N, C-alpha and C positions, 0 to 999 in steps of 0.2 A: 314847440320846442320841449316843453315839460314832458309831453307824451313820448317823444323820441328818446329823450334822455333816460326815461324809466321804462321804455318798451311797453307803453300803455296804449289802451284804446280810448277813443273819445266817442261819446254818444251825444249827438246833437239832437235835442228834443224840443219840439214846438208843440205846445198844448193849446188847443182852440176850444172855445165854448160850443156846445151843441147848437145853440141858437144863433151864434155869430158867424157861422161858416157860410157866408154868402157865396164865395167863389168855389166852394166845395173842397173837401179834403184832398182830392187828387191834385188839383192845381196848387194848393198850398204845399203839399209834399214835394211837387216838382220845383217850386220856388225855393224851398229849403235846400234841396239837393243842388240846385244851380248855385246857390250862395256858397255852398261848401266846395263846389267843383274847382273854383279858383284858388283854394287854399293849397299851400305848398305840401302839406302833409295829409291831403285828402284821403290817402290810402288807409290812414289810421282812424278815420271818422265814420261811424255808423250813424245813419240818419233815421230818426223816428218821428212820426206825427201821431199825436194822441188827441182824442176828443173827450173832454170831461173837465173835472176840477183840477186846476194846475197843481195845487199842493198834493192832492192824492196821486196824480199821474207822475209827478216828480218822485214821490216816495216809492211808487210801484216800480218805476224804471230803475231807480237807484238800487232797490232791493234785487230786482231781476238781473241786473248787470253786475251786482256786487261792487258797486261804486266805492272808490276810496276818497273821492272828492266830488262835491256838487258845486258847479259854477252857475250862477244865475245872473243874467243880464237884466238890469232894472231899467224899465222904460223912462223916458223923460216926463211922462204924465202919470206919475204914480198917484193913485187916489187911496183913500182910506181902505177900500175893499182889497185892492191889490197888496197894500202894505200888511193887512191882517193875514192874507194868504202867505206872504213871505215870512211873517212871524211864525205861522204854523209850520212851515218847512223847517225853520230854524229849531223849533221845539222838537219836532219828530225825527230829524235827521240822525242817522246812525253813524255819520261820518262828518268831517268838516264841511262847511259851506262857505264858498267864496262869492261875495256879491260884488258885481262890477257896476259901478256908477255910470250913468250915461256919458260922463266926461271921459271915461276910460280908466279912472282910478278904481282901485279895489280895496275891500276890507274883508278880513276873515272873521267869521263869528263861530 
């Protein structure tokens, strides 16, 4: 709804580790596209899959797309490593970052 109101584009990004891509990037990309397919505003959503460091890829895509807002969904099983990566995104971001808690609540940093 926010994207429609402001005539914005949404970039859905999934970052996978080079060593953890068991099912392969193509099948993960297909799964991400299918999850977006059911969304009512799917015409506004660009889907990207990146392989590498999550914080680096988020920053790269945010810069390439000239993002005005980064929205990050945090998993239920956040470990110290993923939280430190999230902290890195917060430090490096050139725009506001919205972190969505697994419960669906959000906080802006």
